[in-house]
N, C-alpha and C positions, 0 to 999 in steps of 0.2 A: 503358518504357511498358507492359509486360505487367502489372506490379503495379498500375498505375493502372486498366487494363482489368478485371482480376480484381476489384478493389475495387468498381468501378462496377457490375459484374454482381451482386456479393454484396449491395450496397445496394439495387439494383433488385429483387432477389428478396425482401429483407426488407420493403421498402415494400409489396410486393404482398400481404403477409399481415398488415400492421399493421391494428389496429382503426380504424374510420372516425373515431373521436374524436381519434385521433392527428393527423389531417390538419388539425385546427383550430389546432394549434400553429404559430406563425410560424417560418419558416426564414429564414436570412440568407446573405449573402455578406460577406466581410471588407471593411470600409471602407478607404479609402486611409490613414486614420490608423492603422488596425490593421496594414496592410502596413508602414508606416514604423516602427511599434513593433517588429515582428519584425526588420526590417533593422537597426535600431539595435543589437540584441543579437547578431546573427549576423555583422555586418561583411561586407566583400567581399574574397574572396581569389581571385586569378586562376588559381592553380594548386592541384592537389590537396594536401590536408594530412591528417595522421593524428591521430585523437583517440580514445584508449582502444581501439585496435585496429581502428577503422573509418576509412574514407576519405571526405572531404568536399571540396566545391569551391563557389566562389561564396558564396552566403548560406546556408551550412550544408546544402547539398544532398548527400545520400548518393551516393557513386559508388564505382567500383572503383579499385584502386591504379593501374592502367595507363590509365585513362580520361583524355582530354584532355591528351595529351602536350605540346601547344602552349598549354595554358591556355585560358581563355575570357574574353570581353569582359564588361564590366559589364552591358551590355544582355542578353547571353545568360544571365548569372547571374540577372538578375531574371526572365527568362522561366522558367528552371528553378525558381526559388523560387515563382513564382506557380502553377506546375503542382502543386508540393507543397502550397501553401496550399489549392488546390482539394480535394486529398485530405483535408487536415485539416478543411476546411469540411464535407465529406461525413460525416466521422466525428462531428463535433459535432452537425450537423443530425440525423444518425441517432439520436444519444443523446437529443436533444430530442424527436424524434418517438416513439421507443420508450417513453419514460416520461412524455410529456405535459408537458414542462418549458417554461415561458415565461420568456424572458430579454429583455434589452434589446440594442441593437446593440453597445454597449461591453462588456457582459458576454460576448456572443458573441465579440467580438474577443479578449478576454482568454482565453477557452477555446480559441480557435484557436491562439493563441500557445503554450498548454500542449500542444496536440495536435501542433503543428509541432515543438516541442522534445522532447516526451516520447513521442509516439505515443499508444497507447491505454491504457497501463498505469494511468493515473489514473482511467480510466473504469469501473473495477470498483466495483459498487454496495456492496461491503463496505468500501471506503475512504471516509474522512470526506467529502472534498469532493463526490464523486459522490453519496454517500448524502444529503448536505445538499441538493443540487440536486433529488434525487428527492422528498424529503419536504417540500421547501419552504424555500428559502434564507432567506426573511424571518423565520423563527422562530429564527435563530441570531444570536449577537452578532458584532460586528465582530472581536473577538479570536478567536472560534472559526473564522470564515471565513478570516482571515489565517493562522492556524495550519494549517488544512486545506490551503491552497494552498502555504504556505511550506515545509511539510515535504518537498516534492518538490525538494530541493536537493542530493541526494546523487548521486555517481557511484560505484556500488557501496556501500561503507560510508563513503566519504570525502565530507565536506562541501566543495562547491566554492563559493568566494566569489562567483564570477560568477553562479552559479545562485541563491544567496541574494538577490543584488541583483535579478535578473530576476524571481524569484517575488514579492518584496515589492512591486515596481513593478506586477507583474501583479495582485496582490491589491488594491492601491490603485485600479487601473484598474477592476477588476471591481466594487468597492464604490462608487466615486465618479465614474467616467467620465472621469477626467483622464488623457490619454495621456502628457503630460509631467508627471510627478509625482515627489515625493521620498519614495516609500514607505520606502526604507531608513532615512530619518531619522525618519519618522513612527512606525515600529515598531522596537523594540529587538531586535536579534539576539543571542542568547547561545549559547555553545558550551561546555558543561561536562558533566562526569560526576558525578552526585550521590553516587556511591560508596556506595550503600546508605543514605545519610542521607535524612531527610525533606525534602521540598521546601517544607514549610509556611513555612520561614523566608524564602523568596524571594517578593517581590511580583510574581508572574508573571501576574496577571490581565490586564494590559494589554500583555504582551510577546508577541512572535512567537517561539515555540519551534521552531527548525528542525532542530536536531540530535537532539532527543529529544522524545518525546511526554511530556505531563505524566502521570506515573504516580500516580494518586490512588485506588487501589483501596480499598474500604471494605466493611464488613459488608453494605451495601445494594447493592453492585455485583453484577450478574448476568453470568455468563460464558457464552460460546458453547460448545456441545459441540464438543470438538476433532475428534470423529468421531461419526457417528450409529451407534448400536448398543446392544444390551442390556448392562446391567451384569452381568458374570459373577461378580465378587466385590465385595462391599460393603466400605466402610470400617468397621473395627471395632477400636477400641483398648481398649474396656471389657470385651470378651469375645472368645473365640476363634471363628474360623469354619473351615470345612473347605476345604482346598486339595486338589483331586482329584489333580493330578499328583504332589504331594509325599506324598499320602495321610496328611495330618496336620492337626491343628487348631492354629491360631496366630492371633495378632492381625494385623490388616492396616492399615497406616498410610495406605493409599491406596485407589483403586478400580481395577478392571480392566474396561475397556469392550471389547466384542466389535467387531472390525473386519476386513473382508476384506483380504488381503494386497494391497499397492499402492494402497489407498484413501488419498486426500489427508488429511493431519492439519493442523488449523488452530490458530493461537494463540487461546486462550480469552478473552484480554483484551489491552488495550494493555500492552506489556511491554518490558523490556530483557533481552537474552540474557546471563545471568550466566556460563554455562558450557555446554559440550557435552562429551560423553564417552561411554564405553562401560562397562557393568557386566555382570557374568556373569549376574545375575538378570533385569535389565530391558533388557539390550541397549544399543543406542545411545539416548542420552537428551539432553534439553535442559532446563536449569534457567533459569527465567524469574523476573525481579524484577518484580512487579506494582505496587510502591510501598507505602508505609506498612507496611513489614515483612511484607508478604504475598509468598510465593514459591511457585512450583509447578514440579514435575518432570514432564515428559512422556517416557515411556520406550517401548521396543519400536518404535523408529523405524528407517527406512532412508532413504538419499538425502537427508540433511539439507539444507535450503534456507536456513539461517541461520548466522550467524557470531557468535562471542563479541563483546559490545559493541554489537551491532546493536539498534536500536529497532524494535519491531514494532507494527503496528496490529492490533486485534482482528479475527480472521478471516484474517490473513495466513498463507501457507503455511509450515509448519514442516518438513515432510517427508512420508513415506509409511509406512503400516503395514508392518512387517517380518514375516518368519516368526517364530513364537514361540520364545523361548529354551527350553532343556530344562526350566526350572522351570514352564512353562505349556503343555507339549505336549498335555495332555488338554483343557485349557480352549480351546486353539486360538489363532489369531492375534488380537491385542488391542492396545490402548493402555493403558499403565499411567499413572495420574495420582495424584500425591501432592502435597498442599498443606499449607503451614505458615504460621502467623502468629506472629510474634515467637519463632520457633524451635520452636513446638509444633505438632504435627499437628492438622489440622482436616478435617472431612468435605467434600470437594469438591462433593458433591451439594447441600450447603446453599447453594451459590453459583451453581448452574447455572440457566440460563433455563428 
């Protein structure tokens, strides 16, 4: 109960400082149809069970391993579930108030199901579904909304079939208000690795891509700066530039961006992690496949937050700025960015926002 009390206090403090316009947004409680939707996926278990290192009981309520040695009744399980639903309701209502988002009852119920199952991780404005809600969900296509919801089907880097089913049904509920729906049949789920090939050959416009984002980088795409800072060394393959630490002039196939040690570094675009490794010159690095034969290398990292094969959304955490290698001791801590198209170096600055 302590975590419920702390959350209530945090929400109360936040509401106290919200602009008055935020109060015009309607808030909700979960409908009984929404409660039944959650129960359908959680099932009822009378005794504690382990899933991915955590312990649960009843309708997916988090507990400790030694809790409830004699189990719980179905009525007690529902009481615990409804307490957790109230927490999820507060989270979703807080999101609506903070950004002035207007939704229907059934859309609210779909979002509560996501909050009950996922917590707050999908509520990051840099992630697609949350950003769609903030900017206005009506301007996005059905396929875009389904993809934005259905992508939350992983446990770690592993796709869980039960989560695919839940997300596709949740997406259909969010779009059409049908609690009993056949979302998994309405949308095709594919699980494949393009292995560096173009996705143009696949008719994906009406598909729900849940294991990977559609990587469609082009010359018109604009990347997020992986870290905010001055460019210390520019891209230069046509002429040499001066490297202070090396005390020599040479070509530079990438750019070097200033960054304080331990500053978060973010994925500049939707991507698949092709490789991670360590290099004497640029330290720990991540190589990203952006699609359409565009690749990017991000170096001078520490505490990598991604794994090979993982699909990343633009703005997702890659790691943190590391201490500079001996090749950049005078330049100072930085992030090294090298970009290639069809195997040839290109200037990353040409694609930055």
